[in-house]
MIROTOR-301240 format. One line per 3 residues: number of its first residue (from 1); their letters; for each residue x negated, y negated, z of C-alpha. Coordinates in steps of 0.25 Angstrom, whole numbers, plus 2048, in hexadecimal, padded with zeros to 3 digits. Layout:
BEGIN
NUM) a) X:Y:Z; ...
//
This chain:
BEGIN
1) min) 800:800:800; 7FB:7F2:7FC; 7FA:7E8:808
4) dtn) 7FF:7DB:802; 7FD:7D3:80F; 7F3:7C8:80F
7) ngr) 7EA:7C8:81B; 7E4:7BB:819; 7E3:7B1:825
10) gms) 7E6:7A3:826; 7F1:79A:820; 7ED:794:813
13) rrr) 7F2:786:80F; 7FB:789:804; 805:780:7FC
16) vlg) 7F9:77A:7F5; 800:77C:7E7; 80D:775:7E4
19) gaa) 819:77D:7E5; 81B:782:7D6; 80C:783:7D4
22) ala) 80B:78C:7E0; 816:795:7DB; 810:796:7CE
25) agl) 802:799:7D4; 808:7A4:7DC; 80F:7AB:7D0
28) vga) 803:7AA:7C7; 7F9:7AE:7D1; 7FF:7BC:7D2
31) sla) 7FF:7BE:7C3; 7F0:7BB:7C3; 7EE:7C5:7CD
34) gta) 7F3:7D0:7C4; 7EA:7CD:7B8; 7E1:7D8:7B2
37) rad) 7D2:7D6:7B4; 7C7:7D7:7AA; 7C3:7E5:7B0
40) grt) 7D1:7EA:7AD; 7D5:7EA:7BC; 7E1:7E3:7C0
43) drv) 7E2:7DA:7CD; 7EC:7DD:7D7; 7F9:7D4:7D5
46) rlt) 7FB:7CB:7E1; 808:7C5:7E2; 80A:7B8:7E9
49) lpe) 816:7AF:7EE; 817:7A1:7EB; 812:796:7F5
52) ptg) 81D:791:7FE; 81F:782:7FB; 821:77C:809
55) phe) 817:776:813; 817:781:81D; 80F:78D:81F
58) igt) 817:79A:821; 817:7A4:82C; 81F:7B1:82C
61) vsl) 823:7BC:836; 82B:7C9:835; 835:7CD:83F
64) hlv) 83B:7DB:841; 849:7D9:846; 853:7E4:84C
67) dhg) 861:7E2:84D; 865:7EC:858; 874:7E7:857
70) rqd) 875:7ED:849; 874:7FB:843; 86D:7FB:836
73) pwl) 878:7FE:82C; 86F:804:822; 86B:80F:82B
76) stp) 874:81A:831; 86A:81D:83C; 86B:814:848
79) rpr) 861:808:846; 863:7F9:849; 861:7EF:83D
82) elm) 853:7EB:83B; 84E:7E0:833; 841:7D9:82F
85) vsm) 841:7CA:82D; 836:7C0:82A; 835:7B2:82F
88) wyp) 82D:7A8:826; 82A:79A:82D; 822:78E:82C
91) ard) 814:791:832; 808:78B:838; 7FA:78F:833
94) dgd) 7F5:79B:839; 7E9:7A2:834; 7EB:7AF:83B
97) crl) 7F8:7B3:834; 7F8:7BA:827; 801:7B8:81B
100) apw) 80D:7C2:81B; 80F:7CB:80F; 81B:7C9:806
103) rtp) 820:7D7:80B; 81B:7E0:816; 812:7EB:812
106) aal) 81A:7F7:814; 827:7F1:80D; 81E:7EC:802
109) afy) 81A:7FA:7FE; 828:7FE:7FC; 82C:7F1:7F5
112) rer) 820:7F3:7EC; 825:801:7E8; 833:7FD:7E5
115) kal) 82F:7F0:7DD; 826:7F8:7D5; 832:801:7D1
118) dlg) 83B:7F5:7CE; 830:7ED:7C6; 82B:7FA:7BE
121) asl) 81C:7F7:7C2; 812:7FB:7CC; 80F:7F1:7D6
124) dnv) 803:7F8:7DC; 7FA:7EC:7D7; 803:7E1:7DD
127) dyp) 800:7DB:7EB; 80D:7D4:7F0; 80B:7C6:7F6
130) vth) 808:7C1:804; 811:7B6:808; 80E:7A8:80D
133) gre) 813:7AB:81B; 809:7AE:826; 80D:7B9:830
136) gap) 810:7B4:83E; 80B:7A6:83B; 80F:79C:846
139) var) 81B:793:842; 818:785:83E; 81C:77B:848
142) saq) 828:772:844; 830:766:84B; 83D:76D:848
145) pyp) 840:77C:847; 840:782:839; 84D:786:832
148) vvf) 84F:795:82F; 852:79C:822; 856:7AB:820
151) ysp) 853:7B3:814; 85A:7C0:810; 854:7C7:804
154) sgh) 85B:7CE:7F8; 860:7DD:7FA; 855:7E7:7F9
157) edr) 84A:7DD:7FD; 843:7D9:80A; 841:7CB:810
160) sig) 834:7C9:808; 83B:7C7:7FB; 83E:7B8:7FD
163) tiq) 830:7B4:803; 82E:7AA:7F8; 83A:7A2:7FD
166) ved) 838:7A5:80B; 82A:7A0:80C; 82E:793:805
169) las) 839:790:80F; 82F:793:81B; 825:78A:815
172) hgy) 82F:77F:815; 832:780:824; 83C:78B:825
175) vvv) 83C:798:82D; 841:7A3:824; 846:7B0:828
178) tis) 846:7BC:81E; 84D:7C9:820; 84B:7D7:81B
181) hty) 859:7DE:81B; 854:7EC:81F; 859:7F7:816
184) nag) 85E:7EE:80B; 850:7E9:809; 848:7F3:801
187) eve) 83E:7F4:80C; 83B:7ED:81A; 82F:7EF:822
190) fpg) 830:7EF:831; 824:7EE:83B; 81B:7FA:83B
193) grv) 81D:7FC:82C; 82B:803:82C; 832:800:81F
196) ehg) 841:801:81E; 846:803:810; 853:7FF:80A
199) qvf) 85C:801:7FE; 850:802:7F5; 847:80A:7FE
202) qgs) 83C:813:7F9; 83D:822:7FC; 847:827:807
205) ppp) 852:81D:80C; 852:819:81B; 859:823:825
208) gyd) 868:821:823; 867:817:818; 874:813:811
211) glt) 877:808:808; 880:7FC:80C; 88A:7F5:804
214) sda) 887:7E6:800; 891:7E1:80A; 88B:7E9:815
217) svi) 87D:7E5:811; 880:7D6:811; 887:7D7:81F
220) lhr) 87A:7DE:824; 871:7D4:81E; 878:7C8:823
223) rda) 878:7CE:831; 869:7D0:82F; 868:7C1:82D
226) qfv) 871:7BE:839; 869:7C8:842; 85C:7C2:83D
229) ldq) 861:7B4:840; 864:7B9:84E; 856:7BE:850
232) ita) 850:7B1:84A; 858:7A9:854; 852:7B2:860
235) lna) 844:7B0:85A; 846:7A1:85A; 84B:7A1:868
238) grn) 83D:7A8:86C; 840:7B6:86B; 839:7C0:862
241) pda) 843:7C9:85A; 839:7D2:853; 83B:7E0:857
244) ghr) 82D:7E2:85A; 82B:7D5:861; 820:7D1:857
247) rlp) 819:7C4:85A; 821:7B8:853; 819:7AC:84D
250) dgl) 816:7A1:856; 821:796:856; 82B:79E:84F
253) crs) 835:79E:85B; 83D:791:85B; 838:78D:84D
256) mdl) 845:78F:847; 852:786:846; 85D:790:846
259) srv) 868:786:843; 862:785:835; 862:793:82F
262) gmf) 864:796:820; 863:7A3:818; 860:7A7:80A
265) ghs) 860:7B4:803; 85E:7BA:7F5; 868:7C4:7EE
268) fgg) 86E:7CC:7F9; 867:7C3:803; 86F:7B8:7FD
271) att) 87C:7C0:800; 876:7C2:80E; 874:7B3:810
274) mqt) 882:7B0:80B; 888:7B9:816; 87F:7B5:821
277) lan) 883:7A7:81F; 892:7AB:81E; 890:7B3:82B
280) dgr) 887:7AB:834; 888:79C:836; 879:79B:83B
283) fra) 875:79B:82C; 877:78D:827; 873:78E:818
286) gin) 871:799:80E; 86B:79C:800; 86F:7A8:7F7
289) ldg) 864:7AB:7ED; 86B:7B3:7E1; 873:7BC:7EA
292) spv) 882:7C0:7E9; 88B:7BE:7F5; 88F:7CB:7FC
295) pev) 89B:7CC:804; 89B:7D4:811; 8A7:7DC:80D
298) pll) 8A7:7E5:800; 8AA:7DE:7F3; 8B8:7E0:7EE
301) gnp) 8B5:7E1:7DF; 8BE:7D6:7DB; 8B6:7C9:7D7
304) qqd) 8C0:7BF:7DD; 8C1:7C6:7EA; 8B2:7C9:7EB
307) ael) 8AF:7BA:7E8; 8B8:7B7:7F4; 8B0:7C0:7FD
310) taa) 8A3:7B8:7F9; 8AB:7AA:7FA; 8AE:7AE:809
313) iar) 89F:7B0:80C; 89D:7A1:806; 8A8:79C:80F
316) rig) 8A2:7A2:81B; 895:79A:818; 89E:78E:819
319) drp) 897:780:818; 889:786:819; 880:783:80D
322) flv) 87E:78E:803; 875:78F:7F7; 877:79A:7EC
325) tss) 86C:79D:7E1; 86D:7A6:7D5; 864:7AB:7CA
328) mgr) 864:7AA:7BB; 86B:79C:7BC; 879:7A2:7BF
331) gpd) 884:79B:7C7; 88D:7A0:7D2; 899:7A3:7C8
334) slg) 890:7AB:7BF; 88C:7B5:7CA; 899:7BC:7CD
337) alt) 8A4:7BB:7D7; 89C:7BD:7E4; 893:7B1:7E1
340) sgf) 89D:7A8:7DC; 8A7:7AB:7E7; 89C:7A8:7F2
343) whg) 897:79B:7EA; 8A5:795:7E9; 8A8:799:7F7
346) ltg) 89D:791:7FD; 8A3:784:804; 896:77D:809
349) wrr) 88A:778:802; 886:781:7F7; 87D:782:7EB
352) fls) 87C:78D:7E0; 86F:78D:7D8; 869:796:7CE
355) lvg) 85B:797:7C9; 85B:798:7BA; 852:7A4:7B5
358) sah) 851:7AB:7C2; 855:7B9:7C5; 85A:7BF:7D2
361) gsy) 84B:7C3:7D6; 847:7B4:7D4; 84C:7B1:7E2
364) vde) 842:7BA:7E9; 833:7BD:7EA; 834:7C8:7DF
367) gwl) 837:7BE:7D4; 82A:7B7:7D7; 822:7C4:7DA
370) hnq) 827:7CB:7CE; 823:7C0:7C5; 815:7C1:7CA
373) mfa) 815:7CF:7C7; 819:7CD:7B9; 80F:7C2:7B7
376) agv) 804:7CC:7BC; 809:7D7:7B3; 80D:7E0:7BF
379) ipn) 81C:7E2:7BA; 820:7E3:7AC; 82D:7DA:7AC
382) rpp) 82F:7CC:7AF; 838:7CA:7BB; 846:7C6:7B8
385) gti) 849:7B7:7B7; 843:7AD:7AD; 840:7A1:7B8
388) dpv) 831:79E:7BB; 82F:7A4:7C9; 828:798:7CD
391) rsv) 834:78F:7CA; 83D:79A:7D0; 836:79A:7DD
394) aaq) 834:78A:7DD; 843:788:7DB; 848:792:7E5
397) ray) 83F:78D:7F0; 844:77E:7ED; 852:782:7EE
400) lga) 852:78B:7FA; 849:780:801; 853:775:7FD
403) ffd) 85F:77D:802; 859:781:810; 853:773:812
406) lwl) 860:76C:80F; 869:775:818; 85F:779:823
409) rgr) 857:76C:824; 860:761:81E; 855:75E:814
412) dnh) 85B:75B:806; 852:75A:7FA; 85E:75A:7F1
415) lld) 859:766:7E8; 867:76D:7EB; 86F:761:7E6
418) gps) 86F:766:7D8; 866:76A:7CC; 857:765:7CD
421) asy) 84D:762:7C2; 843:769:7CB; 84A:776:7CA
424) pev) 851:777:7BC; 852:786:7BD; 85C:784:7C9
427) lff) 86A:783:7C5; 875:77E:7CE; 884:783:7CE
//
């Protein structure tokens, strides 16, 4: 197994390049690493993540959380619900903290294997990236506690899949909490190297494994988010919710303003975000990245009735702001009854944006990483979507940041007022 962790010491000063130039450098850098040499040998392809654009250095810590009040519904054997989450936050310089890997080593081994099958290519020569987050680095001091944003990933993926967006928010002064929804994610690594597999497991399924319907899964996931917020609340009050009571970063307790909590998610994580806001008033603002609404009851099979089910989700969100994004330049009424019903059911501040030329995978790290693999000749096919990945990442970061700045900080840069000449690929509906 390849160890993709960078063990270098010391926090480098970054953000020397401008935003777009830094993104481009990250994309080109990986393609150069895969070029053939004069002696016929091929260098390893080292993937990179784009530089965060904010002024803060970044720290990160993982927590193992156990909900003893819930039996895990994926399993028939008695076992409480277990989750792994990561917290990303503005950090102080600490030369003793190493850069965190994009995905933990044991989970990465399984991820690498299934992605090789999906992409039709060997990934043995590929080193997955390290992040810009320092493990356990002390929290940067601030006159005011930081607002908090939760991230829920797409189905079959773990919390690392949104690292590009998560790091950028943390660099701009947010504490970001990312959740791996065990047994829906492809693989989740727990302390000690234990890996729990999900719907796309390799080899034998876990004991008692059984699939859940979409309505049951979305209930499970939004309860995961609510439980995690309970645990983050306990942490902020000075307690350590980690199951192994591993050391927390200095300054993390009482660093968060839990009256300012938002949430975003991709695909099924977007559906989870909708339902979490609809069921828990502690979450003040939400973003759905190219996901379809999922009711917490079975669909009825009638478009008009199903649209009413998703409109009811929107009405329960009430006057809290909500942003919906889609791929391929599509608007709400071209995406079917579920999305249309939710959109027209929203009664508070709302925006619907679509990124022209994007694909579903453009909203997660794989859109960036797979473009690097294609440029380096690792995979035979260009990833779906025609948008330049540098432009895609820059636009997404700009609009996510503008939304959370507006609704969690009261800072309005007016980017969400309407179409912008700076981002002509973003359509407003």
